[in-house]
N, C-alpha and C positions, 0 to 999 in steps of 0.2 A: 469292667469299671473304667471310668475315665482315668487317665493318667494323672498323677499328682503334678503340679506346676511347681516351679523352682521359686523359692522364697526372693523377692526381690531385693536387688541391693540398695543401699542408703541412697536417697536422692531420686528414687523412681517411685512409680505408682502402679500398682496391679490393681486390676479389675477383673472380676470373674462373675459372669452372670449368664442366665438363660435368655435365649433369644427364640421366638417362636416365628413361623412362617409368616407372621403379620409384622414382625419386626419389634413386637412388645418385649420390654426387657423386665427381668425378676433377678435383682442383685442377690448374689450368694455370699458377698463379703469383699474385703480389699486388703491389700498391703498398706505400706507406709504412704502417706499423703503428700502431694506436692502441689503443683499448680492445677491439677485437673480436679472436676468436681468429684466430691465422695460418692463411692459406689451407691450408698444408701439413697442419695439424691436422684438416681436413676430410675428408682421404682414407678412403675406406670409409665414410663417415657417411652417413645418409639425410637429405635435405634437410628431410622433414616432421618429424622428429625436433628440428630446430633451430630451426624457425619458431615464432613466437608462436601459441598454440593458436588464437586468433581469427583468425589469417591464413592457416591451413592451406588452407582452401577457396579463397581467392583465388590463391594461390600455384599450387595444383594446376591450377586453371582456366587459369591463364595459361600454364602450361608444355604442358599438352594443347593449348590453342588454337594455340601457336606450332609445336607438333609437325604438327598438323593443316593449317595453312594455309601454313606457312612465313613468315607475315609476322611482323616484329619487334613486340614488345608491351613499352609501359612497365609498371614493376611497382614496388609499394611495399610493404615487409613488415618486421617486426622480428625480429632475432636476439638471442641474450643475448650480453652483454659482461660485463666484470667488475663490481665492486662491487654485484653484484645488481641490475643494470639491464638494461633491454632497449633496444637501439640501433636506429633506424630506418634502413633501406637503401632508396635509391632508385637504379633502374638500368634496364637494358634485357635483356630476355631475347630471343634470337634463335636460328635453328636453323642449325648448321653444314652447309655444302653437302658433299655425296658422302658423308655418314657412313652406313654401311650400318645401323648401329643406330638412325639418326634420333634423334641425340641433339641436346640444346638447349644452347646457349652462354649462360651467365648471367654478366653483370657487373653488380656493385653497388658504388655508392659511398656510404660512410658518412661523414656530417659529425659530428665529434666534439662532444659536450656541447652538443647543440642541444636546443631546446625540445621536441622530439619524444622525446627520451630520457625514458623513465618507469621508474620503479621496478618491479622485477619481482614486488611483492607483487601485480601484477594476474594472475599465474599462478593459474588456477582453483583449485588445491589451497589456496593461501593464502587466495583469496577465500572459499572453502568454510568453512576454519578461521575465518575473521573472521565469517562468516554464523552459525556454529555459537555463537561468543562472544555475539552480538546476540541470539541465540535465548535463550540461559541468561539475560542481562540482561532480556530482554523478559519472561521467565517470572517474574523476581524482581519487576520492576515490576508485573507483573499481580497477584501475591501482595500486595503492598503496597497497591495500588489497591482490591484486593477489600476488605480490611480497612477503608481509608479510606472506601470506599462505605457500609459500615455505619454509620460514625461521621457521615457527611454526610447519611444519611438521618434520623439523630436530630437534626443540627443545622437542616437545612432545615425539618422540620416543627415542631419546637419554637419556631423563631424566627417562623414563620409564625402560630403559635397566639397568641405574645405580641403581634403585631401586631394581631391579630383584637381581641384584648382590650384593647389601649390606645385611650383617647380619641384622636379627630382632633387635639386640640390639645395632646396630650402632647408635651413636649420630648424624650421618649425616643424618639420614631418614627423621626426621622432617623438616630441611630446604630443603631437596630434594622433599618432598612431598608438600612443600608450593611453590616451583617453578612449579612443576606438575598443581598444582591447578591454579596458576595464568596463566600457559600457556593455559590450557583448558579454562578458561574465556576468553582470548585474542582470542582464536580460534573461540569461540561463537561469539564475536564481529565483527570478521573478515566475518563470514558467513552471519551475518545480513547486513553489508555493501554491500557485494557483491549481496546479494539479493534484496536490494533496490536500488543498483546503475546500475543494468543492466535490459533491457528489460526483460520480463518474460512470458513465454508461460505456462499456467496452465496445473498442471499434477495431476488431482485429485487422491486422494487415501484414504483409510479408516483411520481416525485420532482419537486418544485420546486427546480431547482439554484439560484435565487436565495435561497429559504428556507436550503437547506444552505449557501450562503456567509454568510449572516447568523449561522448558528450557529457556523461554525468561523473567523470573521473575527478574534475575539480571539486564537485560538490562531495564526493566521496572523501577526498583527503580533508577537506574542512571538517566533515562528521567524525572521523576517526581520531583526529587531533594528532599532536606531534609525538605523543608516547608510543604510538602504534605505527609500525612500518607496514605501508600498503604495497602489495605485490601484484600487478595485473598481468596476466599471462594469456596472450591471445592465440588462438588456433588459427594457423596462417589460411587455411582453406575451410574455415567454418560454415557449415550449412546453414541456410537461412530457415526460419521458423515463421509460422504465422501466429501472431498473438496481438493482444493490444499492448502499445508502446509504454503507455503510463504505467499499466499493471506491471510489467516486466522491469522497469525502473523501480517500482516499489518493492518489488521481490528482492532485488540486488540491495536497496538501501535498507530494508528491513534485517536481511541477513548480516550486513555490514554493520549495522548498529548492535545487533544482537552478539556478533563476534567481539566487537569494541569492548562492551560491557563484560564480557568473559574475561578480559585482559585488564583488569584495573591497574595493574603495574607496568603495563605496556607488553608489547610482544609483536608477532607478525601476522597480518592479516593477508591471505593470498585469495585472489578472485581469479579463476582460470576458465577459459571457455575450451569445450572438448566436442569432437564428434564421437559417438557412441554407437556402435555396431548393434545389431539385434541381440547377439549373444552378451556383449557387455551389459546392455540394459537389463536383460533377464537375470544377470549375475547380481544386479544391484535390488533384487527382490521386487522388481516393479512388474506390474501386470501388462506394461506395454510390451508389444514384440515388434517394434518397428525401429528404424534407425532414428536417431535423436540428436539434437544439439543440445548440449548441457552447460549450464553454469555451475561451477563448483566453488563454494566458499569455504576456506578452512582457517582455523585460528590455532594459536599456540597457548590458549586460555585454560581455565579451570576445568573445563569437561563436565560431563554429566555422570551420575551414578544410573543404575538401570532404572529405578523407579522414576527419576525425571525423565529419561529417555522415552520410557513408555507414555508420559503424559505431556511430552513437549508441545505437542500440536494441539491440546485441548484449549477451547476458548477460555480466557480468562486466567488460566494458569501462567503463574510467573514465580520465578525465584529472586526477583529483585525486591528491593526495600519498598516499604510503603511509598507511593507517591512516585515511583520511579520507573513504573511500567503498567500497561494495561492487561498484559497476558493475551493481546491480541495480534502480536507480530507474526508469529509461526503459524498460528490458525489461518490468518489472512494468507499467508504464503501459500499454504495447502489448498486453500479455496481458490486462489488464482491458478495454480497447477491444475486443479480439476477443471475448472472453466476453460482452460486453454487446451485440454486434452492431453495433459502432461502428468508428471508425477514427481514426487520429492522422496529423497533418501536421506536418512540421517545416521551418523557413526560417530560415536565420542566416547573418550575414556577418561576418567577423572585424572586431573594433573597432567593430562596430555594434550588435550585440545578436541576440537569438534569439526567435522567435515559435514557440509550440507550439499546435496547434488540435486539440482533442479533441472529437469528434463522436458523438452517439448519436441514432438515429432518432427522430423525432417520436413522442410516445405519445398516446392519447387516454384521457382519464379523469381523475378527481380525484386530485391527490397525496394519499400516505397521511397527510401531516401534517395536511393539510386536514381529511381525513376524521376523524381523531382529535379534532380540535377541535369538530366538529359533534356529536359524542356528549356527553350532558350527564353529568357527575358527580355522578349522584345514588345515593342509598343504596336500602335495601331491608328487608325483615323475615325474610328466610331465615336459616337456622342455617348458620354458617361454622366451619370448624375451622383454626386457625392454628398452624402448627408452625415454630419459629424458635429456633435455639440461643442467640442473642445477646439477652440479657435485654432490654436497653434497647430494642431494635429490636421485640422481640416485644411488649412492653408498649405501645410506640407504635402498632404497626399495629392491635392489639386495641382501643385507646382510639379511634383514627380510625374504625374500623369499627363500634364501639358507637354512637359520636356520630350516624352515619349510619342508624341503626335496626336494625342487624344483630343478631342473637343469636350471640354469640362464644363458641366453645369454644378453650382455649389449651393448648398442650403444648410443653414444652423440649425433647424429645427424640422419636424417632421410636416408641420403644416405649411412651412415654407417649400418643403418639397412637393407636397401635394399641389401647391399652387402652381409650382413650376410644371408639374406633370398635366395640369388642366391647360396651361396657356402656351407651353413650347409649341412652336409651329413646325417642329422637325422630330424625325424618330428619335427616341431614346433607347439605346441598344442595351444599357446596363445600369442597374443601380448598386451603388457601393454604399451600404449604411452601417453606422455603428446600430448595435442591438438595445443598448440600455440609453434611453433619452428622457427628458423630463415629462413631456406630454403624451407620448406615443412609443410604444416599442418598434423597433426596426421590423419585426415580423409584421405588426399590424400594418405598418406603412407599406411594406412590401405587397401585401394582399391587396390594398386600395389602389396601389398604382397599377397593378397587374390587371386588376378589373377594367381599368381604363385603357391600359396599353398592353394588349396580349402578347405573349412572346417575350416580354421585358426580362432580361437575363439578371440574376440577383447574386450579390458576393455580400456576405456578413462580415464585419469586423468587431472585435471586442477584447477587452482585457480579460474577460472570463472564458473558461473553457467552452467549446462548442456544446457539449452535451447538456449544459444547464439550461439551453434555450429550446424552445419549441412547445408545443402542447403537452402540459403535465411535466413540464421542466426536462423532457426526454430529448433525444437527438432529432435531427430533421434530415434524413438521409436523402442524398442527391444534390444537396445545396453546397455551394462553396463557402469556406470559411476562412477568414484571415486573423490570426491571433496576434494581439499586440504584446509585445513590441514586435514590430516587422521591419525588414529593410527593402530598399527599392527592388531588388531581384525578386524577393517574394512577392511583393505587390505586383509587379509586372507579370510574373508567371502566372498567379492566381486570375488576373483579370483576363489574360490571353486564354487560359484554360476554359474559363466561363463563357467566353465568346466563341470560341472554336467548336464546342460540343454542340452537336445538333439540337439536342434537348436537354436544356440546362436542369431542368427539374427532374 
């Protein structure tokens, strides 16, 4: 005989029902009722239709295991209640004896109004609608950031020219340097807005994670706020990794935001870089057996119970209030780890805090940022065609290139550039073109000009990320790209690289 279940305490609901292998329910009665639907209302229903989507697999597995082994199984899952909330049930699943259909008896006790009750906004359909809204906002932010990038290109380079012209003892240098510093910070914010507001095709490169943290530290401090103390500890001889820079930035930002949200009354957020030996990696229960560079993000927040830890990386799972999270942060981090050949490990204790370790195999090579710094920002004597529909940006770029010694032809529109390409009586060595222009894209223009002038080198510039362009919206490998806002050294290095490579395509 099946055991007798305890009578539920006041303020709880007990449901006892038979469930067969197809999930069909036959209620056997219930105890006191709270917010959950009455047991009698479950007759003829299928269990899988009533369970939270993220819990279906676990419930199926539990019922199948009980039917196969006959051993009772503790279970925890969520079912809908009133007020658009999910309520957590904890109970026992056990197989009834002598039943020809091999049914399982389910007893679950719901404790009303616990912290485990969560808004049903975690329903995947609602989460997807929220994600759609975020995408629209992201595209709006991307458009604004694109225009702001053009303005910052002018501000950055004009203030640099002012500083170069000022005597060292000038009293204007201090405010001018302050303007330059503010413009550089604004440029960093624009790059991050663009990176996270647009679809992104991974572009793996050798990275120095310490340098990456230096770059995004101001953004991180703004994100975590004044209540949270941010500590960044950098490993002095950190190994490089091979990964997409934007994705690794996204990992750090996602983990930092989660840590901040776990400390509503403030606390300490620590971001640390470490080198991990093979043995240390294996000790973290990772399948990786190679040396890794790791980012460790820890907080002194609320921590997680076991049930939350087990589901922390599930898509759309969130413990945040309705409208405050999509449940995609940690699942995105895990996907990035997988795509990068790495791994992620989570350790957490309630009322103590959480530590997330994100590891990527060690790479051998010079980080891309260091390689860029090794290239001299030199000029030349070649003929360049500059195409840009924003007048001030066009004038500024042409001026910087002419000062570096280049012979510069200028066009405000693609049709004007085509005319120059047809009529110019001298070689044109390189086309520097904006991508998004009113009557023709930079890609179409480059194809037309290269058909007339084979061997023409191409450099694209835009306020949008490189992977947004090309056929099908994807990346165009082998082509030089200059992201706005940019400064004069970046412009000169990119042009020189494109001219010096034997085959630019």
